[in-house]
C-alpha positions as CSV (number, residue, x, y, z in Angstrom):
1,M,108.0,25.0,158.3
2,I,108.4,28.4,156.1
3,I,107.1,26.5,152.9
4,S,104.1,24.9,155.3
5,S,103.0,28.5,156.8
6,E,103.3,30.4,153.1
7,W,101.1,27.8,151.3
8,S,98.7,28.0,154.1
9,E,98.6,31.7,153.3
10,V,97.9,30.5,149.8
11,Q,95.2,28.8,150.5
12,Q,93.6,31.2,152.2
13,N,93.9,33.6,149.1
14,I,92.3,30.7,147.5
15,G,89.2,30.5,150.2
16,T,88.8,34.3,149.3
17,L,88.7,34.0,145.5
18,V,86.0,31.5,146.1
19,S,84.1,33.7,148.7
20,D,84.6,36.6,146.5
21,H,83.0,34.9,143.4
22,Q,80.5,33.8,145.7
23,N,79.0,36.7,147.1
24,N,79.7,38.6,143.9
25,R,82.2,41.1,145.5
26,P,82.7,44.2,143.2
27,I,86.1,44.4,141.1
28,D,87.4,48.0,141.2
29,A,88.7,49.0,137.9
30,Q,91.6,50.8,139.2
31,D,92.8,47.5,139.5
32,F,93.4,47.2,136.3
33,P,95.2,49.9,135.1
34,Y,94.4,50.4,131.6
35,I,96.5,51.1,128.3
36,K,98.1,54.5,127.6
37,K,95.4,56.3,125.2
38,S,98.0,59.1,124.1
39,H,98.5,57.5,120.4
40,W,94.6,57.0,120.1
41,T,92.9,58.9,117.0
42,P,90.2,61.2,118.3
43,S,86.9,59.8,117.6
44,G,85.6,63.4,116.9
45,E,87.9,63.6,113.9
46,V,86.8,60.2,112.4
47,T,83.9,59.5,110.4
48,N,84.1,56.3,108.7
49,C,85.5,53.1,109.9
50,S,89.8,53.1,109.2
51,N,89.5,49.8,107.9
52,C,86.1,49.3,105.9
53,R,85.5,52.6,105.2
54,K,81.9,52.2,106.4
55,K,80.4,55.2,107.5
56,F,79.7,56.0,111.4
57,G,76.0,56.0,112.2
58,L,72.9,55.7,114.9
59,T,73.6,52.2,114.7
60,D,77.2,51.5,114.2
61,R,79.4,52.8,117.2
62,K,83.0,53.8,117.0
63,H,85.4,51.8,118.3
64,H,89.2,52.0,119.0
65,C,91.7,49.8,118.5
66,Y,94.0,49.6,121.5
67,R,97.2,48.4,119.7
68,C,97.3,51.4,116.7
69,G,94.5,53.6,118.2
70,H,92.5,53.8,114.7
71,V,88.9,54.2,115.1
72,C,87.1,51.1,113.5
73,C,83.4,49.7,113.3
74,W,82.4,46.7,115.7
75,K,82.9,44.2,112.7
76,C,86.4,45.3,112.4
77,T,87.3,45.4,116.1
78,R,86.2,42.3,117.4
79,Y,89.4,40.6,118.1
80,R,91.4,40.4,120.9
81,R,95.2,40.1,121.7
82,K,97.2,41.0,125.0
83,L,99.1,44.0,125.2
84,S,101.1,45.4,127.6
85,I,100.7,48.9,129.0
86,L,102.8,50.9,126.3
87,A,100.0,48.7,123.8
88,E,102.9,46.4,122.4
89,P,102.4,42.8,122.1
90,D,103.2,41.0,125.3
91,P,102.1,37.7,126.4
92,N,101.9,38.0,130.0
93,G,99.8,41.7,129.6
94,R,96.1,42.0,129.2
95,S,93.6,41.2,127.0
96,Y,92.1,44.3,124.6
97,Q,90.2,44.4,121.7
98,V,92.3,45.3,118.4
99,C,91.4,45.5,114.6
100,A,92.3,42.7,112.3
101,S,95.5,43.9,110.7
102,C,96.8,44.3,114.6
103,F,95.6,40.6,115.5
104,D,97.9,39.4,112.5
105,E,100.2,41.4,113.3
106,G,103.8,39.5,113.8
107,P,104.8,37.3,117.1
108,Q,104.5,38.6,120.5
109,T,108.4,38.9,120.8
110,I,108.0,40.7,124.4
111,G,108.2,38.8,127.7
112,Q,108.4,35.1,127.8
113,T,110.7,34.4,124.5
114,Q,111.8,30.8,125.4
115,D,109.8,27.5,126.2
116,L,111.8,25.3,128.6
117,T,108.8,22.5,128.8
118,D,110.4,20.2,126.5
119,L,113.7,20.1,127.9
120,F,112.2,19.3,131.3
121,F,110.4,16.3,130.2
122,T,113.6,15.1,127.8
123,L,115.3,15.5,131.2
124,K,112.9,14.0,132.9
125,G,112.9,11.1,131.1
126,R,116.1,10.1,130.9
127,K,116.0,10.5,134.8
128,T,113.3,7.6,134.7
129,S,114.5,5.6,131.4
130,P,115.1,1.9,132.9
131,K,118.8,1.6,131.9
132,Y,119.1,3.9,134.9
133,K,117.3,0.9,136.9
134,S,118.2,-2.1,138.8
135,K,118.4,-5.0,137.2
136,S,119.6,-7.2,140.1
137,G,116.6,-9.2,140.6
138,S,115.8,-9.9,136.8
139,R,115.8,-13.5,135.8
140,L,117.3,-13.4,132.4
141,H,117.3,-17.1,132.0
142,R,113.8,-17.8,133.3
143,K,112.0,-21.0,131.1
144,L,109.1,-19.7,131.7
145,D,107.6,-16.3,130.8
146,Y,104.6,-15.6,132.8
147,Q,103.7,-12.7,131.2
148,K,103.9,-13.4,128.2
149,E,101.6,-16.3,128.8
150,C,99.1,-14.7,130.6
151,R,99.1,-12.5,127.7
152,R,98.3,-15.6,125.2
153,L,95.3,-16.3,127.4
154,T,93.9,-13.0,127.7
155,E,94.0,-12.2,123.9
156,G,92.8,-15.5,123.0
157,F,89.6,-15.0,125.6
158,L,89.5,-11.8,123.4
159,A,89.6,-12.9,119.9
160,A,87.3,-16.1,121.1
161,G,84.3,-13.7,122.2
162,G,85.3,-12.1,125.6
163,T,83.6,-8.6,124.9
164,S,80.2,-11.3,124.4
165,W,78.1,-12.0,127.2
166,L,76.9,-15.2,125.1
167,K,80.1,-16.4,123.5
168,S,81.6,-16.0,127.2
169,A,78.9,-18.3,128.4
170,S,79.2,-20.7,125.5
171,L,83.0,-21.1,126.6
172,E,82.2,-21.8,130.0
173,I,80.0,-24.7,128.8
174,M,82.7,-25.8,125.8
175,K,85.9,-25.8,127.7
176,S,85.0,-29.3,129.4
177,F,85.0,-31.0,125.9
178,S,88.1,-29.8,124.2
179,L,91.1,-27.3,124.7
180,P,91.6,-24.8,122.2
181,D,94.6,-24.0,120.9
182,W,94.9,-20.7,122.9
183,Q,94.6,-22.6,126.0
184,K,97.6,-24.5,125.2
185,G,100.9,-23.6,127.0
186,T,104.1,-23.0,125.2
187,F,105.4,-26.4,126.9
188,Y,101.7,-28.2,126.1
189,L,101.6,-31.8,126.6
190,P,98.6,-33.6,125.6
191,K,97.1,-36.0,128.4
192,G,97.6,-39.4,127.0
193,A,101.6,-38.5,127.3
194,T,101.9,-39.5,130.9
195,D,100.1,-41.3,133.5
196,F,101.4,-39.5,136.4
197,C,100.9,-35.9,137.8
198,Q,104.0,-33.9,136.8
199,L,103.7,-32.3,140.4
200,C,102.9,-34.9,142.8
201,E,103.7,-38.0,140.6
202,Q,100.5,-39.8,141.4
203,K,99.6,-42.2,139.0
204,F,96.1,-41.4,137.4
205,G,92.8,-44.0,137.4
206,L,89.4,-43.8,137.4
207,L,89.0,-41.7,140.3
208,T,92.1,-39.4,139.3
209,Q,91.3,-37.2,136.5
210,K,94.0,-35.8,134.1
211,H,94.2,-31.8,133.8
212,N,96.2,-29.0,132.2
213,C,97.4,-26.2,133.6
214,R,96.5,-23.4,130.8
215,V,99.5,-21.8,131.8
216,C,102.4,-24.3,131.7
217,G,101.0,-26.4,130.1
218,R,101.7,-29.7,132.5
219,V,99.3,-32.7,133.0
220,I,98.2,-32.5,136.6
221,C,96.0,-33.9,138.9
222,S,93.2,-32.2,140.8
223,S,94.5,-32.1,143.9
224,C,97.4,-29.9,142.1
225,S,95.5,-27.6,140.6
226,A,92.2,-25.3,140.5
227,E,90.3,-23.0,138.6
228,N,91.7,-20.4,140.3
229,L,92.6,-17.9,137.2
230,I,90.2,-15.5,136.0
231,L,90.0,-14.0,132.8
232,Y,87.6,-10.9,132.3
233,V,86.2,-7.6,131.0
234,P,86.2,-4.9,134.1
235,D,82.5,-3.7,134.6
236,D,83.2,-0.1,133.5
237,G,80.4,0.3,131.0
238,E,82.6,0.2,127.9
239,Q,82.3,-2.3,125.5
240,D,85.7,-2.2,124.1
241,S,87.5,-2.5,127.2
242,D,91.1,-5.1,127.2
243,P,90.6,-8.3,128.9
244,H,92.4,-8.7,131.8
245,W,93.6,-11.6,134.4
246,A,94.1,-12.1,138.1
247,I,94.5,-14.8,140.7
248,I,91.3,-14.9,142.6
249,K,90.9,-14.3,146.1
250,V,94.2,-12.3,146.1
251,K,94.7,-8.6,146.2
252,G,94.1,-6.7,143.1
253,C,91.4,-9.2,141.3
254,P,87.6,-8.0,140.8
255,E,85.8,-7.7,144.3
256,V,82.6,-8.8,142.5
257,E,82.6,-11.3,139.8
258,P,82.5,-9.1,136.4
259,N,79.6,-10.0,133.8
260,L,82.2,-11.3,131.1
261,C,84.9,-13.8,132.7
262,L,86.1,-17.6,132.0
263,Y,87.8,-19.0,134.7
264,Q,90.8,-21.4,133.8
265,R,93.1,-24.2,135.9
266,V,96.3,-23.3,137.1
267,C,98.9,-26.1,138.7
268,G,100.1,-24.7,142.6
269,S,103.0,-23.6,141.0
270,C,102.1,-21.1,138.4
271,Q,99.6,-19.8,140.6
272,A,102.3,-19.3,143.0
273,Q,104.1,-17.6,140.3
274,L,101.3,-15.5,139.4
275,E,100.1,-14.2,142.9
276,D,103.5,-12.9,143.3
277,I,103.5,-11.0,139.5
278,Q,100.0,-9.8,140.9
279,L,100.4,-8.6,144.2
280,A,104.0,-6.9,142.8
281,E,101.9,-4.8,140.4
282,V,99.4,-4.1,143.1
283,T,102.2,-2.6,145.6
284,Q,104.1,-0.9,142.7
285,A,100.6,0.8,141.8
286,V,100.4,1.9,145.6
287,V,104.0,3.4,145.9
288,E,103.4,5.2,142.3
289,E,100.3,6.8,143.7
290,E,102.0,7.6,147.2
291,Q,105.2,9.2,145.2
292,Q,103.0,10.7,142.8
293,D,104.7,13.8,141.7
294,I,103.2,17.0,142.3
295,F,104.6,18.3,139.2
296,S,101.9,15.8,137.3
297,S,99.1,17.1,139.2
298,I,99.7,20.6,138.9
299,K,99.9,19.7,134.9
300,Q,96.4,17.7,135.1
301,V,94.8,20.8,136.7
302,Y,96.3,23.4,134.2
303,E,95.3,21.6,131.5
304,K,91.7,21.7,132.8
305,I,92.1,25.8,133.5
306,S,93.5,26.3,130.2
307,A,90.1,24.1,128.6
308,T,87.9,26.6,130.6
309,Q,90.2,29.7,129.8
310,S,89.9,29.0,126.0
311,K,85.7,28.6,126.8
312,V,86.2,32.3,128.3
313,D,88.0,33.7,125.8
314,S,85.6,32.4,123.2
315,Q,82.3,33.4,124.9
316,L,83.2,36.9,126.3
317,P,83.3,38.3,122.9
318,K,80.1,36.3,121.7
319,Y,78.5,37.6,124.6
320,Q,79.5,41.4,123.9
321,E,79.0,40.9,120.2
322,L,75.3,40.6,121.2
323,I,75.1,43.6,123.5
324,E,76.5,46.0,120.9
325,G,74.0,44.6,118.1
326,L,71.9,45.6,120.7
327,E,73.1,49.1,121.8
328,I,71.5,52.1,119.7
329,S,71.6,54.7,122.2
330,A,71.2,55.3,125.7
331,G,68.4,58.0,125.1
332,S,65.8,55.4,122.7
333,P,66.0,52.6,124.8
334,K,62.3,52.1,123.5
335,Y,63.6,50.7,120.1
336,L,65.7,47.8,121.4
337,P,64.3,44.5,120.2
338,Q,62.3,42.9,122.6
339,A,61.6,39.5,120.7
340,R,61.4,36.8,123.1
341,S,64.4,34.7,121.1
342,N,66.4,37.6,120.9
343,M,66.2,37.8,124.9
344,Q,66.6,33.7,125.2
345,M,69.5,33.9,123.3
346,L,71.2,37.0,125.2
347,A,70.5,35.0,128.4
348,K,71.9,32.0,127.0
349,A,75.1,33.4,126.5
350,Q,75.0,35.6,129.9
351,A,74.4,32.1,131.8
352,D,77.2,30.1,129.9
353,L,79.9,32.7,130.6
354,S,79.0,33.0,134.3
355,D,79.1,29.1,133.9
356,H,82.3,29.2,132.4
357,L,84.0,31.5,135.2
358,T,82.7,29.9,137.8
359,R,84.2,26.4,136.9
360,L,87.5,28.5,136.1
361,V,87.4,29.5,140.4
362,V,86.3,25.5,141.1
363,E,89.4,24.6,139.1
364,V,91.9,27.1,140.7
365,A,90.6,26.3,144.3
366,S,91.5,22.2,143.6
367,L,94.9,23.5,144.0
368,K,94.6,24.6,147.0
369,R,94.1,20.4,148.0
370,L,97.9,19.7,146.5
371,Q,100.8,20.2,149.3
372,P,104.2,21.6,148.0
373,S,107.2,20.1,149.7
374,T,109.8,22.5,148.2
375,A,110.2,25.7,147.7
376,A,110.4,25.4,143.8
377,Q,107.0,23.9,143.5
378,L,105.7,26.5,146.0
379,K,107.0,29.1,143.6
380,L,105.5,27.1,140.6
381,L,102.0,27.3,142.2
382,K,102.2,30.6,143.6
383,G,102.7,31.7,139.6
384,L,100.2,29.7,138.5
385,L,97.7,30.7,140.9
386,R,99.1,34.6,140.1
387,A,98.3,34.3,136.8
388,K,94.8,32.5,136.9
389,Y,94.0,34.8,139.4
390,E,94.7,38.0,136.9
391,F,92.8,36.1,133.9
392,Y,89.7,35.4,136.3
393,Q,89.7,38.6,137.5
394,E,90.5,41.1,134.3
395,N,87.1,38.7,132.8
396,M,85.2,39.2,135.6
397,F,85.7,42.8,134.9
398,Q,84.5,43.1,131.6
399,F,81.7,40.5,132.0
400,R,80.4,42.8,135.0
401,D,81.1,45.8,132.8
402,L,79.1,44.4,129.4
403,R,76.2,43.8,132.3
404,R,75.6,47.4,133.6
405,R,76.1,48.7,129.8
406,L,73.2,46.1,129.1
407,E,71.3,47.1,132.2
408,A,72.0,51.4,131.4
409,M,70.3,50.5,127.7
410,T,67.5,48.2,128.5
411,P,64.0,48.8,130.0
412,T,63.2,46.9,133.5
413,E,60.3,45.0,131.6
414,V,63.3,43.3,129.4
415,L,66.0,43.2,132.3
416,N,63.4,41.3,134.4
417,E,62.5,38.9,131.3
418,I,65.8,37.9,130.8
419,Q,66.6,37.3,134.5
420,A,63.4,35.5,134.8
421,I,65.1,33.1,132.0
422,V,68.6,33.0,133.0
423,D,66.6,32.0,136.9
424,H,64.9,29.4,135.1
425,Q,67.9,27.7,133.5
426,A,69.8,28.0,136.5
427,I,67.5,25.9,138.6
428,N,66.8,23.2,136.0
429,S,70.5,23.1,135.7
430,A,70.9,22.4,139.5
431,Y,67.9,20.4,139.5
432,I,69.5,18.1,136.6
433,S,73.2,17.9,138.1
434,T,72.1,17.3,141.5
435,K,69.8,14.3,140.4
436,Q,72.6,12.7,138.1
437,L,75.4,12.9,140.8
438,G,72.8,11.1,143.4
439,L,72.4,8.4,141.0
440,E,76.2,8.1,140.1
441,A,76.8,8.0,143.8
442,L,74.0,5.4,144.8
443,L,75.4,2.8,141.5
444,L,79.3,3.1,142.8
445,A,77.8,2.5,146.3
446,D,75.6,-0.2,144.8
447,K,78.9,-2.0,143.0
448,H,81.5,-1.4,145.8
449,Q,79.4,-2.2,148.4
450,F,79.3,0.4,150.8
451,A,77.3,2.2,153.1
452,P,74.8,5.3,150.5
453,R,75.3,8.3,152.9
454,I,76.4,10.5,150.2
455,A,73.4,9.5,148.1
456,Q,71.4,10.2,150.7
457,V,72.8,14.1,151.1
458,L,72.2,14.3,147.7
459,A,68.8,13.1,147.7
460,T,68.0,15.6,150.1
461,V,69.4,18.2,148.6
462,E,67.5,17.3,145.0
463,G,64.1,17.5,146.8
464,V,65.1,20.6,147.7
465,V,65.7,21.9,144.5
466,M,62.8,19.7,142.9
467,E,60.3,22.0,144.7
468,E,61.6,25.4,143.8
469,L,62.1,23.9,140.2
470,Q,58.4,23.2,140.2
471,I,57.3,26.7,141.3
472,S,59.7,27.9,138.6
473,I,57.9,25.4,135.7
474,Q,54.8,26.8,136.6
475,E,55.7,30.4,136.3
476,H,56.7,29.7,133.0
477,R,53.6,27.9,132.0
478,E,55.3,24.4,131.6
479,D,54.1,21.3,131.7
480,W,55.8,19.2,134.8
481,D,55.5,15.3,133.8
482,Q,56.7,16.3,130.6
483,H,59.6,18.1,131.7
484,Q,60.3,15.0,134.4
485,L,60.5,12.8,131.5
486,Q,62.9,15.0,129.5
487,V,65.0,15.3,132.5
488,Q,65.1,11.5,133.2
489,E,66.1,10.7,129.3
490,F,68.6,13.2,129.6
491,V,70.5,11.8,132.9
492,K,69.8,8.5,131.6
493,R,72.4,9.0,128.2
494,C,74.7,10.6,130.4
495,L,74.8,7.8,132.8
496,Q,75.0,5.4,129.9
497,G,78.7,6.5,128.7
498,S,81.7,7.5,130.6
499,S,82.7,10.6,129.3
500,H,79.5,12.1,130.8
501,R,79.7,11.5,134.3
502,F,80.9,13.6,137.0
503,V,82.5,10.6,139.1
504,R,84.8,8.4,136.9
505,P,86.8,6.7,139.7
506,S,90.4,5.3,138.4
507,R,90.0,1.5,137.4
508,R,93.8,1.1,138.1
509,L,93.6,2.6,141.7
510,T,90.2,1.1,142.5
511,K,92.2,-2.5,141.7
512,A,95.0,-1.0,144.3
513,H,93.1,0.2,147.0
514,G,89.3,-1.1,146.7
515,T,86.0,0.2,148.4
516,K,88.0,2.6,150.4
517,Y,89.7,4.4,147.3
518,V,86.2,4.3,145.3
519,S,84.4,5.6,148.8
520,Q,87.1,8.7,149.1
521,F,87.3,9.5,145.5
522,L,83.0,9.6,145.3
523,S,83.2,12.3,148.3
524,E,86.2,14.6,146.9
525,R,84.4,14.5,143.7
526,S,80.3,15.0,145.1
527,E,81.9,17.8,147.0
528,I,83.3,19.5,144.0
529,V,80.5,19.5,141.9
530,V,78.3,20.4,144.8
531,T,80.8,23.2,145.5
532,Q,80.2,23.6,141.8
533,I,76.6,23.9,141.6
534,H,76.2,26.2,144.4
535,L,78.7,28.9,142.8
536,Q,77.0,28.6,139.8
537,L,73.6,29.5,141.4
538,C,74.6,32.1,143.5
539,A,77.0,33.7,140.5
540,K,73.3,33.6,138.1
541,C,70.6,34.9,140.4
542,V,70.0,37.6,143.0
543,D,70.6,36.6,147.2
544,K,67.0,36.6,147.8
545,K,66.1,34.0,144.6
546,F,65.9,30.3,145.3
547,K,67.2,30.8,149.0
548,R,66.2,26.9,150.1
549,T,68.0,25.4,147.2
550,K,71.2,27.7,148.1
551,E,71.2,26.6,151.8
552,A,70.7,23.2,151.0
553,L,73.6,22.9,148.9
554,Q,75.7,24.7,151.4
555,A,74.4,22.6,153.9
556,A,75.4,19.6,151.4
557,Q,79.2,21.1,151.0
558,L,79.7,20.8,154.9
559,Q,78.7,17.4,155.4
560,L,80.6,16.0,152.5
561,L,83.4,18.0,153.7
562,D,82.9,16.2,157.1
563,N,83.0,12.6,155.7
564,Q,86.4,13.6,153.4
565,E,87.8,13.8,157.2
566,K,86.5,11.2,158.8
567,G,87.6,9.3,155.7
568,Q,91.2,10.5,155.3
569,R,91.5,10.2,159.3
570,S,90.6,6.3,158.9
571,T,92.8,5.9,156.0
572,T,95.4,7.4,158.7
573,V,95.1,5.4,161.3
574,G,95.0,1.9,158.6
575,T,98.5,3.4,157.5
576,E,100.0,3.7,160.4
577,S,98.8,0.2,161.6
578,T,99.8,-1.5,158.8
579,R,103.4,0.0,158.8
580,S,103.6,-1.1,162.6
């Protein structure tokens, strides 16, 4: 109960973070105590960069290195390093701009000095090693290795052209004429070697045809066998997927016949053994999913957050460099370069950085879905959330501070032009993302044969976004038909490859749980993507801009959340009835 109540409080704090980001809540500078500046060299006493000796002037401003305190030019202080409040290198400190010599200065020795990650995984690996598992159920003297025989069939199917639709069709035709070597089992017996079925001992005649089991190789009759073993390549859009095998009409087989497949004849004895193996694998997958280690889930989210952090660390200095290059003096804004290419470059950098920070918030919010069951798990999650929240606050504060500097030195008409470019890019990005997500939802619903409710919700949002995008296209004097062709081509390319899709269900979990898993996963991923689109639009544009789109996205969020709750309730009821 204590863990549950504490985690509920943490979840509320995560919700506050998302709400603050959506509403652009100002961050107080007092929340970030700056480094001690007592060791800084007074800037009035310096006329040249202490590193490259370049003379300071109207366009070359002075910058302090927060580590050593020397006065340098922008190019010599464009590096960043984490420092403590005493200006010492500290991996747990805040990020400050430093000169090149301080950036290259030795390792950070203050703070965390020992990494126990490798030791943790070593000990965990020992505990899960096969030598610790029970061997009571193993059959060491089994005469026929069914896994080996199935591997022979799948490898032979691949070598014979299982990834080609034309070759797979030819295999289906040729199997009635001659039996290739890869379809002959270890104990293969030629048809002429016996006149009796090796299972029911019925004598073969004119009306009783001989067959070979593709697994054990025995000669059998039609009554004792059937073409119930399917070799197939999953229809996941990947041409290099490995072939699989399955007994049809048994849990774990494909719900829809794959495009690339070949049916094989098996005897009743082998079919029973393969059914047990198939059901055991499916059951094991379900058990592993139910008992999934929360640390693995945390690790997955942490890796995503770290990748986004790297993008923020890379983009923020670029945005600062652009502003530093434009900043001449507060009293001479008329000399600011106003070329549209410069404004587009600045607008793109600003929009990209805003997107990265929004994605960081969404990924941190995904930790809210986890349910810690021990004090150690709760402590780990609290520490991770605290660290990422501090990173977000620090970088968001710097981002907003840079925007304030840009506003202070830039004429109003230039600011309006930059914001117009950002607005146009934002609504265009929202339209493309919504359109692609809706198509993915429709394709999955059609493939796995469930109601396209999510696709209908997204189609409603897409219609609202498209209307406001058309207005923006007209304001920028662009051709709408040409723009639509470009969007369709872009979305088509994204759908062709699985790496650019928003929704990528696990093949293993799809095989284990079927349509229910795909439907629930689609609902969860759609809600996450719609939330990210909404937050990005709110972060980039003012409140009054694209108001209808924001309202439509928010309404879609609520519908998707409601759909998730209904799916979870039905899953819970189904699980309880199964157990009873």
